DSSP file (Angstrom, degrees, kcal/mol; ACC not computed):
  #  RESIDUE AA STRUCTURE BP1 BP2  ACC     N-H-->O    O-->H-N    N-H-->O    O-->H-N    TCO  KAPPA ALPHA  PHI   PSI    X-CA   Y-CA   Z-CA
    1    1 A M              0   0    0      0, 0.0     2,-0.1     0, 0.0     5,-0.0   0.000 360.0 360.0 360.0 130.2    0.1    0.0    0.0
    2    2 A K        -     0   0    0      1,-0.1     3,-0.4     2,-0.0     4,-0.3  -0.439 360.0-116.7 -63.6 144.0    1.2    3.6   -0.8
    3    3 A T  S    S+     0   0    0      1,-0.2    -1,-0.1     2,-0.1     0, 0.0  -0.645  83.3   7.3 -86.7 144.7    1.4    5.8    2.2
    4    4 A A  S    S+     0   0    0     -2,-0.3    -1,-0.2     2,-0.1    -2,-0.0   0.718 104.3  89.4  61.0  28.2   -0.6    9.0    2.9
    5    5 A I  S    S+     0   0    0     -3,-0.4    -2,-0.1     2,-0.1    -1,-0.1   0.568  70.6  80.3-112.5 -18.2   -3.0    8.4   -0.1
    6    6 A H  S    S-     0   0    0     -4,-0.3    -2,-0.1     1,-0.1     3,-0.1  -0.666  83.4-114.6 -97.8 141.7   -5.6    6.3    1.8
    7    7 A P        -     0   0    0      0, 0.0     2,-0.1     0, 0.0    -1,-0.1  -0.251  41.9 -84.8 -73.4 165.0   -8.2    7.9    4.0
    8    8 A K        -     0   0    0     20,-0.1     2,-0.5     1,-0.1    19,-0.0  -0.378  41.0-140.9 -62.1 132.2   -8.3    7.4    7.7
    9    9 A Y        -     0   0    0     -2,-0.1     2,-0.6    -3,-0.1    19,-0.2  -0.882   8.0-156.3-108.6 131.3  -10.0    4.3    8.9
   10   10 A F  E >   -A   27   0A   0     17,-3.3    17,-2.2    -2,-0.5     3,-0.7  -0.873   4.4-165.1-106.9 119.1  -12.3    4.3   12.0
   11   11 A E  E 3  S+     0   0A   0     -2,-0.6     2,-0.2     1,-0.3    -1,-0.1   0.841  90.2  38.6 -73.7 -27.2  -12.8    0.9   13.6
   12   12 A S  E 3  S+     0   0A   0     15,-0.1    -1,-0.3    12,-0.1    14,-0.2  -0.464  76.2 166.6-117.7  59.8  -15.7    2.1   15.7
   13   13 A A  E <   -A   25   0A   0     12,-2.7    12,-2.1    -3,-0.7     2,-0.5  -0.552  32.4-131.0 -76.1 141.9  -17.6    4.5   13.4
   14   14 A Q  E     -Ab  24  31A   0     16,-2.0    18,-2.5    10,-0.2     2,-0.4  -0.831  18.5-162.1 -99.2 124.7  -21.0    5.3   14.8
   15   15 A V  E     -Ab  23  32A   0      8,-2.8     8,-1.5    -2,-0.5     2,-0.5  -0.900   4.1-165.3-106.7 136.5  -24.2    4.9   12.6
   16   16 A I  E     -Ab  22  33A   0     16,-2.8    18,-2.2    -2,-0.4     6,-0.2  -0.971   3.9-155.2-129.7 121.4  -27.3    6.6   13.6
   17   17 A C  E >   - b   0  34A   0      4,-2.6     3,-1.5    -2,-0.5    18,-0.2  -0.479  27.5-118.7 -92.5 158.7  -30.6    5.8   12.1
   18   18 A V  T 3  S+     0   0    0     16,-1.0    17,-0.1     1,-0.3    -1,-0.1   0.914 115.8  60.0 -62.7 -37.5  -33.8    8.3   11.9
   19   19 A C  T 3  S-     0   0    0     16,-0.2    -1,-0.3     1,-0.1    16,-0.1   0.552 124.3-104.5 -76.1  -1.4  -35.7    5.7   14.1
   20   20 A G  S <  S+     0   0    0     -3,-1.5     2,-0.2     1,-0.3    -2,-0.1   0.338  74.4 139.2 104.9  -7.6  -33.1    6.1   17.0
   21   21 A N        -     0   0    0     -5,-0.1    -4,-2.6     1,-0.0     2,-0.4  -0.556  30.8-170.6 -72.8 134.7  -31.2    2.8   16.4
   22   22 A K  E     +A   16   0A   0     -6,-0.2     2,-0.3    -2,-0.2    -6,-0.2  -0.974  12.4 160.3-126.8 147.4  -27.5    3.1   16.7
   23   23 A F  E     -A   15   0A   0     -8,-1.5    -8,-2.8    -2,-0.4     2,-0.3  -0.957  31.3-118.9-154.2 163.1  -24.6    0.6   15.9
   24   24 A T  E     +A   14   0A   0     -2,-0.3     2,-0.2   -10,-0.2   -10,-0.2  -0.895  33.2 161.7-117.9 143.1  -20.9    0.7   15.3
   25   25 A I  E     -A   13   0A   0    -12,-2.1   -12,-2.7    -2,-0.3     2,-0.5  -0.750  44.5 -91.3-139.2-177.2  -19.2   -0.4   12.1
   26   26 A G  E     +     0   0A   0     -2,-0.2     2,-0.3   -14,-0.2   -15,-0.2  -0.922  61.1 143.8 -97.8 125.2  -15.7    0.1   10.4
   27   27 A S  E     -A   10   0A   0    -17,-2.2   -17,-3.3    -2,-0.5   -15,-0.1  -0.979  62.9-116.3-160.2 166.8  -15.8    3.0    8.1
   28   28 A T  S    S+     0   0    0     -2,-0.3     2,-0.3   -19,-0.2   -20,-0.1   0.546 101.7  67.8 -88.6  -6.4  -13.7    5.9    6.7
   29   29 A K  S    S-     0   0    0    -19,-0.1   -19,-0.1     1,-0.1     3,-0.1  -0.860  72.4-149.1-110.7 149.6  -16.3    8.4    8.4
   30   30 A E  S    S+     0   0    0     -2,-0.3   -16,-2.0     1,-0.3     2,-0.4   0.765  85.3  31.4 -88.2 -19.9  -16.6    8.7   12.1
   31   31 A L  E     -b   14   0A   0    -18,-0.2     2,-0.4     2,-0.0    -1,-0.3  -0.995  68.5-173.3-144.0 128.6  -20.2    9.5   12.2
   32   32 A I  E     -b   15   0A   0    -18,-2.5   -16,-2.8    -2,-0.4     2,-0.5  -0.991   7.0-162.3-129.5 125.4  -22.9    8.1    9.6
   33   33 A H  E     +b   16   0A   0     -2,-0.4     2,-0.3   -18,-0.2   -16,-0.2  -0.945  17.0 177.4-111.6 130.8  -26.6    9.3    9.6
   34   34 A V  E     -b   17   0A   0    -18,-2.2   -16,-1.0    -2,-0.5     3,-0.1  -0.925  31.2-143.9-133.1 156.2  -29.0    6.9    7.6
   35   35 A E  S    S+     0   0    0     -2,-0.3     2,-0.3   -18,-0.2   -16,-0.2   0.757  86.7  37.6 -82.5 -34.3  -32.8    7.0    6.9
   36   36 A L        +     0   0    0    -18,-0.1     2,-0.2   -19,-0.1    -1,-0.2  -0.961  62.6 165.2-127.2 132.8  -33.3    3.2    7.0
   37   37 A C     >  -     0   0    0     -2,-0.3     4,-1.5    -3,-0.1     3,-0.3  -0.711  53.3 -86.1-128.3-171.4  -31.8    0.4    9.1
   38   38 A N  T  4 S+     0   0    0     -2,-0.2    -2,-0.0     1,-0.2     0, 0.0   0.705 123.1  55.7 -68.6 -18.5  -32.5   -3.2    9.9
   39   39 A K  T  4 S+     0   0    0      1,-0.1    -1,-0.2     6,-0.0    -3,-0.0   0.715 121.7  22.4 -91.5 -16.6  -34.7   -2.3   12.7
   40   40 A C  T  4 S+     0   0    0     -3,-0.3    -2,-0.2   -19,-0.0    -1,-0.1   0.473  89.5 109.8-126.5   2.1  -37.1   -0.1   10.7
   41   41 A H    >X  -     0   0    0     -4,-1.5     4,-2.1     1,-0.1     3,-0.6  -0.597  68.5-129.9 -77.6 135.8  -36.7   -1.2    7.1
   42   42 A P  H 3> S+     0   0    0      0, 0.0     4,-2.5     0, 0.0     5,-0.2   0.868 103.7  60.6 -53.0 -41.3  -39.9   -3.0    5.8
   43   43 A F  H 34 S+     0   0    0      1,-0.2    -5,-0.1     2,-0.2     5,-0.0   0.926 112.7  35.8 -58.9 -39.5  -38.1   -5.8    4.5
   44   44 A Y  H <4 S+     0   0    0     -3,-0.6    -1,-0.2    -7,-0.2    -6,-0.1   0.763 121.1  46.0 -78.1 -28.2  -36.7   -6.8    7.8
   45   45 A T  H  < S-     0   0    0     -4,-2.1    -2,-0.2     2,-0.2    -1,-0.1   0.738  97.8-131.0 -89.6 -24.5  -39.8   -5.8   10.0
   46   46 A G     <  +     0   0    0     -4,-2.5     2,-0.2     1,-0.3    -3,-0.1   0.401  67.5 122.8  85.8  -3.8  -42.3   -7.5    7.8
   47   47 A E        -     0   0    0     -6,-0.2     2,-0.8    -5,-0.2    -1,-0.3  -0.586  63.0-129.2 -91.1 154.9  -44.5   -4.3    7.8
   48   48 A Q        +     0   0    0     -2,-0.2     2,-0.4    -3,-0.1    -1,-0.0  -0.881  43.2 154.1-104.7 106.2  -45.5   -2.4    4.8
   49   49 A R        -     0   0    0     -2,-0.8     2,-0.5     2,-0.0    -2,-0.0  -0.973  32.8-136.6-132.2 151.4  -44.6    1.4    5.3
   50   50 A F        -     0   0    0     -2,-0.4     2,-1.0     2,-0.1    -2,-0.0  -0.898   2.7-154.3-108.0 133.2  -44.0    4.0    2.7
   51   51 A V        +     0   0    0     -2,-0.5     2,-0.5     2,-0.0    -2,-0.0  -0.845  33.8 159.5-102.4  97.9  -41.2    6.6    2.9
   52   52 A D        +     0   0    0     -2,-1.0     3,-0.3     1,-0.1    -2,-0.1  -0.852  14.8 158.0-122.3  98.4  -42.7    9.2    0.7
   53   53 A S  S    S+     0   0    0     -2,-0.5    -1,-0.1     1,-0.2    -2,-0.0   0.735  80.0  46.1 -94.0 -23.9  -41.3   12.7    1.2
   54   54 A A  S    S-     0   0    0      0, 0.0    -1,-0.2     0, 0.0    -2,-0.0   0.207 107.0-117.0 -97.9   9.6  -42.5   14.1   -2.3
   55   55 A S     >  +     0   0    0     -3,-0.3     4,-1.4     1,-0.1     5,-0.1   0.850  64.8 148.1  50.4  42.8  -46.1   12.7   -2.1
   56   56 A K  H  >  +     0   0    0      2,-0.2     4,-2.3     1,-0.2     5,-0.1   0.774  66.4  55.9 -71.1 -31.4  -45.3   10.6   -5.2
   57   57 A I  H  > S+     0   0    0      2,-0.2     4,-2.1     1,-0.2    -1,-0.2   0.848 106.8  47.5 -70.3 -34.2  -47.6    7.9   -4.0
   58   58 A Q  H  > S+     0   0    0      2,-0.2     4,-2.5     1,-0.2    -2,-0.2   0.963 111.7  52.0 -65.7 -51.1  -50.6   10.2   -3.8
   59   59 A K  H  X S+     0   0    0     -4,-1.4     4,-2.4     1,-0.2    -2,-0.2   0.901 110.8  47.8 -49.4 -54.7  -49.8   11.6   -7.2
   60   60 A F  H  X S+     0   0    0     -4,-2.3     4,-1.8     1,-0.2    -1,-0.2   0.902 109.0  51.7 -56.0 -44.8  -49.7    8.0   -8.6
   61   61 A Q  H  X S+     0   0    0     -4,-2.1     4,-2.0     2,-0.2    -2,-0.2   0.854 109.5  53.0 -62.2 -37.9  -53.0    7.0   -6.9
   62   62 A Q  H  X S+     0   0    0     -4,-2.5     4,-2.5     1,-0.2    -1,-0.2   0.956 107.9  48.6 -64.4 -44.1  -54.6   10.2   -8.5
   63   63 A K  H  X S+     0   0    0     -4,-2.4     4,-2.2     1,-0.2    -2,-0.2   0.848 109.2  54.6 -61.7 -30.9  -53.4    9.2  -11.9
   64   64 A Q  H  X S+     0   0    0     -4,-1.8     4,-1.9     2,-0.2    -1,-0.2   0.909 107.6  49.1 -63.2 -42.8  -54.8    5.8  -11.3
   65   65 A E  H  X S+     0   0    0     -4,-2.0     4,-1.7     1,-0.2    -2,-0.2   0.935 111.7  48.2 -61.8 -50.1  -58.3    7.2  -10.5
   66   66 A V  H  X S+     0   0    0     -4,-2.5     4,-2.2     1,-0.2     3,-0.3   0.914 109.4  52.9 -63.7 -38.4  -58.3    9.3  -13.6
   67   67 A A  H  X S+     0   0    0     -4,-2.2     4,-2.1     1,-0.2    -1,-0.2   0.836 106.5  54.9 -62.9 -30.8  -57.2    6.3  -15.8
   68   68 A K  H  X S+     0   0    0     -4,-1.9     4,-1.7     2,-0.2    -1,-0.2   0.874 106.6  50.4 -62.5 -38.3  -60.1    4.4  -14.3
   69   69 A K  H  X S+     0   0    0     -4,-1.7     4,-1.6    -3,-0.3    -2,-0.2   0.914 111.7  47.5 -63.0 -48.1  -62.6    7.1  -15.4
   70   70 A Y  H  X S+     0   0    0     -4,-2.2     4,-2.2     1,-0.2    -1,-0.2   0.908 108.6  55.5 -57.1 -43.2  -61.2    7.1  -18.9
   71   71 A E  H  X S+     0   0    0     -4,-2.1     4,-2.3     1,-0.2    -2,-0.2   0.883 108.2  46.4 -60.1 -41.7  -61.4    3.3  -19.0
   72   72 A T  H  X S+     0   0    0     -4,-1.7     4,-1.4     2,-0.2    -1,-0.2   0.814 110.7  53.1 -74.3 -27.2  -65.1    3.2  -18.1
   73   73 A L  H  X S+     0   0    0     -4,-1.6     4,-2.2     2,-0.2    -2,-0.2   0.871 110.3  48.7 -68.9 -37.0  -65.8    5.9  -20.7
   74   74 A R  H  X S+     0   0    0     -4,-2.2     4,-2.4     2,-0.2    -2,-0.2   0.915 109.2  52.1 -74.5 -47.4  -64.0    3.8  -23.3
   75   75 A E  H  X S+     0   0    0     -4,-2.3     4,-1.6     2,-0.2    -1,-0.2   0.872 108.4  51.2 -51.8 -40.3  -65.9    0.7  -22.3
   76   76 A K  H >X S+     0   0    0     -4,-1.4     4,-2.4     2,-0.2     3,-0.7   0.966 110.0  49.1 -65.4 -48.7  -69.2    2.7  -22.7
   77   77 A K  H 3X S+     0   0    0     -4,-2.2     4,-2.5     1,-0.2    -2,-0.2   0.915 111.3  50.2 -62.6 -42.7  -68.2    3.9  -26.2
   78   78 A H  H 3X S+     0   0    0     -4,-2.4     4,-1.5     2,-0.2    -1,-0.2   0.795 110.2  50.0 -62.6 -29.6  -67.3    0.3  -27.2
   79   79 A E  H <X S+     0   0    0     -4,-1.6     4,-2.7    -3,-0.7    -1,-0.2   0.873 110.8  49.7 -68.1 -45.7  -70.6   -1.0  -25.9
   80   80 A E  H  X S+     0   0    0     -4,-2.4     4,-2.0     1,-0.2    -2,-0.2   0.942 111.3  48.9 -62.4 -45.5  -72.4    1.7  -27.9
   81   81 A I  H  X S+     0   0    0     -4,-2.5     4,-1.7     1,-0.2    -1,-0.2   0.887 110.5  50.1 -61.6 -39.8  -70.5    0.8  -31.0
   82   82 A K  H  X S+     0   0    0     -4,-1.5     4,-1.9     1,-0.2    -1,-0.2   0.889 108.4  53.8 -58.1 -41.6  -71.2   -2.9  -30.6
   83   83 A K  H  X S+     0   0    0     -4,-2.7     4,-1.2     1,-0.2    -1,-0.2   0.904 109.9  47.7 -69.1 -32.9  -74.9   -2.1  -30.1
   84   84 A K  H  < S+     0   0    0     -4,-2.0    -1,-0.2    -5,-0.2    -2,-0.2   0.851 109.4  52.6 -72.1 -28.8  -74.9   -0.2  -33.4
   85   85 A Q  H  < S+     0   0    0     -4,-1.7    -1,-0.2     1,-0.2    -2,-0.2   0.737 103.3  58.6 -73.2 -27.5  -73.1   -3.0  -35.2
   86   86 A E  H  < S+     0   0    0     -4,-1.9    -1,-0.2    -5,-0.1    -2,-0.2   0.789  85.5  93.8 -71.8 -28.5  -75.7   -5.5  -34.1
   87   87 A A  S  < S-     0   0    0     -4,-1.2     2,-0.1    -5,-0.1     7,-0.0  -0.316  92.6 -95.0 -59.5 148.0  -78.6   -3.6  -35.7
   88   88 A P        -     0   0    0      0, 0.0    -1,-0.1     0, 0.0    -2,-0.1  -0.411  33.1-160.0 -63.5 136.3  -79.4   -4.8  -39.2
   89   89 A K        +     0   0    0     -2,-0.1     2,-0.3    -4,-0.1    -2,-0.1   0.731  64.5  36.7 -94.7 -24.4  -77.8   -2.9  -41.9
   90   90 A T  S  > S-     0   0    0      1,-0.1     4,-1.5     0, 0.0     5,-0.1  -0.826  81.5-111.7-123.5 161.6  -79.7   -3.5  -45.0
   91   91 A L  H  > S+     0   0    0     -2,-0.3     4,-2.9     1,-0.2     5,-0.3   0.878 118.4  56.4 -58.1 -42.6  -83.5   -4.0  -45.7
   92   92 A R  H  > S+     0   0    0      1,-0.2     4,-2.0     2,-0.2    -1,-0.2   0.925 106.2  48.7 -60.9 -42.1  -82.8   -7.6  -46.6
   93   93 A E  H  > S+     0   0    0      2,-0.2     4,-1.9     1,-0.2    -1,-0.2   0.852 111.8  51.0 -59.7 -36.9  -81.2   -8.3  -43.1
   94   94 A M  H  X S+     0   0    0     -4,-1.5     4,-1.0     2,-0.2    -2,-0.2   0.870 110.5  46.8 -71.6 -39.8  -84.1   -6.6  -41.5
   95   95 A L  H  X S+     0   0    0     -4,-2.9     4,-1.1     2,-0.2    -2,-0.2   0.794 111.6  52.9 -68.0 -35.3  -86.7   -8.8  -43.4
   96   96 A M  H >< S+     0   0    0     -4,-2.0     3,-0.5    -5,-0.3    -2,-0.2   0.920 104.8  56.0 -71.0 -39.7  -84.7  -11.9  -42.6
   97   97 A A  H 3< S+     0   0    0     -4,-1.9    -1,-0.2     1,-0.2    -2,-0.2   0.835 104.3  51.3 -59.1 -35.8  -84.7  -11.0  -39.0
   98   98 A I  H 3<        0   0    0     -4,-1.0    -1,-0.2     1,-0.2    -2,-0.2   0.814 360.0 360.0 -75.3 -27.2  -88.6  -10.8  -38.9
   99   99 A K    <<        0   0    0     -4,-1.1    -1,-0.2    -3,-0.5    -2,-0.2   0.487 360.0 360.0 -66.0 360.0  -89.1  -14.3  -40.5
């Protein structure tokens, strides 16, 4: 190893999570702040929680609601088109339907 080019290594670096959990690791930084750790991460806890700081989930749900409205309108138009297509088109077809 070359000397004086590597960062200082701390054997007992402190990691502090937003949930309040603290633990020590080896790192090149003496103090590390994190948002999620093994005590609060949904994968490890089995809970479903969302970390949503920019309200992206709400925006996505609003887009889904608008899409559902358009989907119902589209289905209604397709039903109307099918009803129009089911009606006899020519006089012969109309007379054949009466018999």
